[in-house]
C-alpha positions as CSV (number, residue, x, y, z in Angstrom):
1,X,57.9,104.2,362.9
2,X,56.5,101.6,360.1
3,X,57.7,102.5,356.4
4,X,58.9,100.3,353.6
5,X,61.7,101.3,351.4
6,X,63.6,99.4,348.1
7,X,66.9,97.7,349.1
8,X,69.1,99.4,346.5
9,X,68.9,103.0,347.8
10,X,68.8,101.9,351.4
11,X,72.2,100.0,350.7
12,X,73.2,103.3,349.0
13,X,72.6,105.5,351.5
14,X,73.6,103.5,354.2
15,X,77.3,102.8,352.6
16,X,77.1,107.1,352.0
17,X,76.8,107.2,355.7
18,X,79.3,104.7,357.2
19,X,81.9,106.9,355.0
20,X,81.5,109.5,358.1
21,X,80.4,107.2,361.0
22,X,83.3,105.7,363.5
23,X,84.1,102.3,363.2
24,X,82.7,100.7,366.7
25,X,85.4,100.1,369.7
26,X,84.7,98.5,372.8
27,X,86.3,101.0,374.4
28,X,84.9,104.0,372.8
29,X,83.3,106.6,375.1
30,X,81.0,107.8,372.7
31,X,78.9,104.8,371.5
32,X,76.6,106.8,369.5
33,X,79.0,108.0,367.0
34,X,78.7,104.4,365.5
35,X,75.1,104.8,364.9
36,X,73.2,105.8,362.0
37,X,70.3,107.8,363.1
38,X,67.0,106.6,360.8
39,X,64.2,109.3,361.1
40,X,60.9,108.8,358.9
41,X,59.3,112.2,357.7
42,X,55.8,112.1,355.7
43,X,55.4,114.9,352.9
44,X,53.5,117.4,353.0
45,X,50.0,116.8,350.8
46,X,50.7,115.4,347.5
47,X,54.4,114.8,347.9
48,X,56.3,111.6,348.8
49,X,57.5,111.0,352.5
50,X,61.1,110.4,352.9
51,X,63.7,108.4,355.1
52,X,66.5,110.4,356.3
53,X,69.3,108.8,357.3
54,X,72.1,110.6,359.7
55,X,75.7,109.5,360.5
56,X,78.3,111.7,362.8
57,X,81.6,112.4,363.9
58,X,83.7,114.7,366.3
59,X,84.3,117.3,363.3
60,X,80.8,116.9,361.4
61,X,78.2,114.7,359.5
62,X,76.6,113.4,356.8
63,X,72.5,113.5,356.4
64,X,71.2,111.1,353.5
65,X,67.6,111.0,352.3
66,X,65.8,108.4,350.1
67,X,61.9,108.0,349.2
68,X,59.4,105.7,351.0
69,X,57.2,102.8,348.6
70,X,55.0,103.6,351.9
71,X,54.9,104.8,354.9
72,X,52.1,104.2,358.1
73,X,53.6,105.6,360.3
74,X,56.6,108.3,361.2
75,X,59.5,108.1,363.9
76,X,63.3,107.6,364.4
77,X,65.7,105.5,366.2
78,X,69.4,105.3,365.5
79,X,71.0,101.6,365.4
80,X,74.7,100.7,364.8
81,X,75.5,101.3,361.3
82,X,78.3,99.0,360.2
83,X,76.2,95.8,361.7
84,X,73.4,97.4,359.7
85,X,74.8,97.7,356.5
86,X,76.7,94.7,356.5
87,X,73.1,93.2,356.4
88,X,71.5,95.2,354.1
89,X,74.2,94.5,351.5
90,X,74.0,90.3,352.2
91,X,70.5,90.6,350.4
92,X,71.8,92.0,347.0
93,X,72.0,88.5,344.6
94,X,74.1,89.0,341.6
95,X,72.7,87.2,338.5
96,X,69.3,86.3,340.0
97,X,66.1,87.8,338.5
98,X,63.0,88.0,340.4
99,X,59.5,86.5,339.6
100,X,57.4,89.5,337.9
101,X,55.6,91.3,341.0
102,X,57.8,89.7,343.8
103,X,58.4,92.5,346.4
104,X,62.0,92.7,347.5
105,X,60.9,95.6,349.5
106,X,62.3,96.4,353.1
107,X,59.8,96.7,355.7
108,X,61.2,98.7,358.7
109,X,59.2,98.6,362.0
110,X,60.3,100.8,364.9
111,X,59.0,99.2,368.9
112,X,59.6,102.4,371.1
113,X,58.9,100.3,374.0
114,X,62.2,98.8,374.2
115,X,63.8,100.9,370.9
116,X,64.4,97.9,368.7
117,X,64.4,98.2,364.6
118,X,62.3,94.6,363.2
119,X,63.6,94.3,359.5
120,X,61.7,91.7,357.4
121,X,62.7,91.2,353.2
122,X,62.1,88.6,350.3
123,X,65.4,88.2,348.0
124,X,65.0,87.9,344.5
125,X,65.6,84.5,344.8
126,X,62.3,84.1,347.1
127,X,64.0,83.7,350.3
128,X,62.8,85.7,353.7
129,X,64.7,87.5,356.2
130,X,64.0,89.1,359.5
131,X,66.4,90.7,361.7
132,X,65.9,92.9,364.8
133,X,68.2,95.8,365.6
134,X,68.5,96.9,369.4
135,X,69.5,100.6,369.4
136,X,69.1,104.3,370.9
137,X,66.3,106.8,371.1
138,X,67.3,109.6,368.5
139,X,67.2,111.8,371.4
140,X,70.9,110.4,372.3
141,X,72.0,111.6,368.6
142,X,75.0,114.3,368.8
143,X,73.3,117.7,367.2
144,X,74.9,118.3,364.0
145,X,75.0,121.6,362.5
146,X,73.1,121.4,358.9
147,X,71.1,124.2,359.2
148,X,72.7,127.1,357.6
149,X,72.4,130.9,357.1
150,X,71.6,133.1,354.1
151,X,74.5,133.6,353.0
152,X,75.2,130.7,350.6
153,X,76.5,130.3,346.7
154,X,76.6,127.3,344.1
155,X,79.1,125.8,342.6
156,X,79.2,123.3,339.5
157,X,79.5,120.0,341.1
158,X,81.9,118.9,338.1
159,X,84.3,121.9,338.8
160,X,84.5,121.2,342.3
161,X,85.4,117.5,342.0
162,X,87.9,118.7,339.6
163,X,89.1,121.4,342.0
164,X,89.5,118.6,344.3
165,X,91.0,116.4,342.6
166,X,93.9,118.7,341.6
167,X,94.5,119.8,345.2
168,X,94.2,117.1,347.5
169,X,97.8,115.5,346.5
170,X,99.5,118.0,348.3
171,X,97.5,118.1,351.6
172,X,99.8,117.5,354.1
173,X,99.9,114.9,357.0
174,X,101.8,116.4,359.9
175,X,99.5,117.2,362.6
176,X,102.4,119.8,364.4
177,X,101.2,122.0,361.2
178,X,97.2,121.8,361.5
179,X,97.0,124.8,358.7
180,X,98.9,122.5,356.3
181,X,96.2,119.7,356.8
182,X,93.6,121.1,354.7
183,X,92.7,122.7,351.6
184,X,92.8,126.3,352.0
185,X,89.7,128.0,349.8
186,X,89.1,132.1,348.9
187,X,87.0,133.4,346.7
188,X,88.0,136.8,344.4
189,X,86.7,138.5,341.5
190,X,84.0,135.5,340.8
191,X,86.1,132.9,341.1
192,X,86.9,129.8,344.2
193,X,90.5,129.6,344.7
194,X,91.7,126.3,346.2
195,X,95.2,125.6,347.5
196,X,97.1,123.0,349.4
197,X,100.7,122.7,350.7
198,X,102.9,119.9,353.0
199,X,106.5,121.5,352.5
200,X,107.6,119.5,349.7
201,X,104.8,121.1,347.0
202,X,101.9,122.7,346.1
203,X,98.5,122.9,344.6
204,X,96.9,125.5,343.5
205,X,93.5,125.7,341.3
206,X,90.5,127.8,340.8
207,X,86.6,127.8,339.4
208,X,84.2,130.2,338.7
209,X,81.9,131.4,341.2
210,X,80.1,133.8,342.6
211,X,82.0,136.6,344.4
212,X,81.9,136.1,348.0
213,X,84.6,138.6,349.6
214,X,84.6,137.4,353.0
215,X,85.0,133.5,352.2
216,X,88.3,132.3,353.6
217,X,88.0,129.0,355.0
218,X,90.4,126.0,355.5
219,X,88.6,122.5,355.1
220,X,90.3,119.5,356.8
221,X,91.8,117.1,354.0
222,X,90.0,114.3,355.1
223,X,87.0,115.8,354.7
224,X,87.2,117.4,352.0
225,X,88.4,114.0,350.2
226,X,85.2,112.2,351.6
227,X,83.1,114.9,350.0
228,X,84.5,114.4,346.5
229,X,83.7,110.5,347.1
230,X,80.1,111.8,348.0
231,X,79.8,113.9,344.8
232,X,77.7,113.1,341.8
233,X,77.8,114.8,338.5
234,X,74.1,113.7,337.7
235,X,73.4,116.5,340.4
236,X,75.2,119.2,338.4
237,X,75.4,121.7,341.3
238,X,76.8,122.3,344.9
239,X,75.5,124.6,347.4
240,X,78.0,125.7,349.8
241,X,76.8,127.4,353.3
242,X,78.1,128.4,356.6
243,X,76.5,127.7,359.9
244,X,75.4,130.6,362.1
245,X,78.2,131.8,364.7
246,X,79.6,127.8,364.0
247,X,83.1,127.3,362.6
248,X,80.9,125.1,360.0
249,X,80.7,124.9,356.3
250,X,77.8,122.6,354.9
251,X,77.4,121.5,351.4
252,X,74.2,120.2,349.7
253,X,74.0,118.6,346.6
254,X,71.1,116.1,345.5
255,X,69.9,114.4,348.4
256,X,73.0,114.4,350.3
257,X,74.0,117.0,353.1
258,X,77.3,117.1,354.4
259,X,78.6,118.9,357.4
260,X,82.4,119.5,358.5
261,X,84.3,122.3,360.9
262,X,86.7,124.2,359.8
263,X,90.3,124.4,360.7
264,X,91.4,127.6,362.4
265,X,94.5,129.4,361.5
266,X,96.3,131.3,358.6
267,X,97.2,129.5,355.8
268,X,100.8,130.1,354.3
269,X,101.1,133.1,351.0
270,X,101.6,130.6,348.6
271,X,101.7,133.1,346.1
272,X,104.9,134.3,347.6
273,X,106.9,130.8,346.6
274,X,105.4,131.0,343.4
275,X,107.0,135.2,343.0
276,X,110.1,134.0,343.8
277,X,110.4,131.2,340.8
278,X,111.9,132.7,337.5
279,X,112.2,130.0,335.1
280,X,114.8,129.8,332.3
281,X,113.6,126.6,330.9
282,X,110.7,124.9,329.8
283,X,110.3,121.7,328.5
284,X,106.5,120.5,326.9
285,X,106.2,116.7,326.4
286,X,103.3,114.2,326.4
287,X,102.1,113.2,329.5
288,X,101.6,109.5,329.1
289,X,105.3,108.4,328.2
290,X,106.7,110.4,330.3
291,X,104.0,109.2,332.8
292,X,105.6,105.5,332.1
293,X,109.0,106.8,331.9
294,X,108.8,107.9,336.0
295,X,107.0,104.7,336.8
296,X,109.8,103.0,335.5
297,X,112.4,104.9,337.1
298,X,110.7,104.5,340.5
299,X,111.5,100.5,340.5
300,X,115.3,101.0,340.9
301,X,115.3,104.3,342.5
302,X,117.1,104.9,345.7
303,X,114.7,106.1,348.0
304,X,111.8,106.6,345.0
305,X,114.5,109.9,343.7
306,X,114.2,110.2,340.2
307,X,117.0,111.9,338.0
308,X,116.0,114.5,335.0
309,X,118.2,115.8,332.2
310,X,116.9,118.3,329.9
311,X,119.0,117.8,326.8
312,X,117.8,120.6,324.0
313,X,120.5,119.3,321.5
314,X,118.3,115.6,320.8
315,X,115.1,117.6,322.1
316,X,114.0,114.9,325.1
317,X,113.7,114.6,328.5
318,X,115.9,111.9,330.1
319,X,114.0,110.1,333.2
320,X,116.1,107.7,335.1
321,X,117.1,106.0,338.6
322,X,120.2,104.4,339.9
323,X,121.2,102.2,342.4
324,X,125.0,101.4,343.5
325,X,124.8,97.9,344.2
326,X,121.2,96.9,341.8
327,X,121.8,99.1,338.3
328,X,120.2,102.0,337.0
329,X,117.4,102.5,334.5
330,X,116.6,105.2,332.0
331,X,114.1,106.5,329.4
332,X,114.2,109.2,327.1
333,X,111.3,111.0,326.1
334,X,110.6,113.2,322.9
335,X,110.4,116.9,324.2
336,X,110.2,120.4,323.2
337,X,112.8,122.5,324.6
338,X,113.7,125.9,325.1
339,X,116.3,127.8,327.8
340,X,119.3,125.9,328.7
341,X,120.1,122.1,329.4
342,X,119.9,121.0,333.4
343,X,119.9,118.3,335.2
344,X,118.0,117.6,338.9
345,X,116.5,115.3,341.1
346,X,113.1,115.0,342.3
347,X,110.8,112.4,344.1
348,X,108.8,110.2,341.9
349,X,106.3,109.5,344.1
350,X,105.0,113.4,343.6
351,X,106.0,113.6,340.0
352,X,103.3,110.6,339.6
353,X,101.0,112.0,341.8
354,X,100.6,115.7,339.6
355,X,100.5,113.3,336.4
356,X,97.7,111.4,337.8
357,X,96.1,114.0,339.0
358,X,95.3,115.5,335.3
359,X,93.4,114.3,332.1
360,X,95.5,116.9,330.0
361,X,97.3,115.1,326.8
362,X,100.5,117.6,327.2
363,X,102.0,118.9,330.2
364,X,104.7,121.9,330.8
365,X,107.7,121.8,332.9
366,X,109.5,125.2,334.2
367,X,112.8,125.4,335.7
368,X,114.7,127.7,337.0
369,X,118.1,125.9,338.1
370,X,118.4,122.5,340.2
371,X,118.0,124.4,343.4
372,X,114.8,126.0,342.7
373,X,111.2,124.4,342.7
374,X,110.4,122.7,339.8
375,X,106.6,124.4,338.2
376,X,104.3,121.6,336.7
377,X,101.5,122.9,334.4
378,X,99.1,120.7,332.5
379,X,98.5,122.3,329.0
380,X,94.7,123.8,328.3
381,X,94.6,124.0,332.1
382,X,95.6,127.6,333.0
383,X,94.0,127.5,336.5
384,X,96.2,124.6,337.5
385,X,99.7,125.5,339.2
386,X,101.8,122.6,340.9
387,X,104.6,123.2,342.3
388,X,107.3,120.4,343.4
389,X,110.9,120.7,345.6
390,X,113.9,119.2,344.2
391,X,115.9,117.1,345.8
392,X,119.8,117.9,346.3
393,X,121.8,115.5,344.6
394,X,125.1,114.2,346.2
395,X,128.4,114.4,344.8
């Protein structure tokens, strides 16, 4: 392999791949999971070739393509990913302008005899750099399921980012209930439904998608959060596919392909929880002053417990906390209220997370009684449903 690539695309691609690569450990059994695989491919006649960078872990992998400046010989090698990125990232020089005509590209040369990668380049300041990395053969790299069947569909990148943002907060971290550690995605009536629950709260959201009646998947929470970080709205669409005969799902957008295994099991029927809630009190208010009121209350709250008092006579919701030793805090937020007054306690951290998940200016909360779940909705986002369980207050 003998190729030449630009510094920035290589740095960006390595940064992305390192999100799935396992950090090096001396006692690791599978050292190649610390590696990035580099493969140089010549393009068809009349088309530019590309360098493909692949990272993998026990549950999936990521593949990123960047174009060549020049190629003399295709080939491949795997090298330790974190050190390679660390070296490439040091080549960036802020505030330094290169002289016109200065070539700051990176040349990568593979020596198949001893499986080493020789890197040479020049910085904007004119400094020259050389590094040799000892690697492994590409034959030792784990097989990652990137090839997909024809049963695929496309969704909006913007919509997918929003769906993940609105459901990631309620992903559970309790490995005793593995199905709750992921986001459940189904398809019906030309909508893709996302839902998550951790036993204390649940989130549901749906976006437009082609109808795929048999689509019913649970994507691991860590994987879907990594996917969100990889998505870029400059690529308007994301292709979603399943892998033949494997419990794997693949997302493709732009020059990125992300693969992850799925969680086996049956996700709880969250609609049954919603059907059991019959709210009688409805409170609408501006998000930002309420969000700040909750943040203030958490400062003093006992184990982040926040008290909400709905007062229809003065048209406000009181947000407060108390501590028998340190004192108490209260803020009064103007609100439009219909239904009977009530007082309840709720986890302030969960409430601030729900408020942070949406950009809506107006929030609507619905209550049945202090012992029943709180329904949280962003006005204007009818596809979003969030539920938070209350905390039982002592006398």
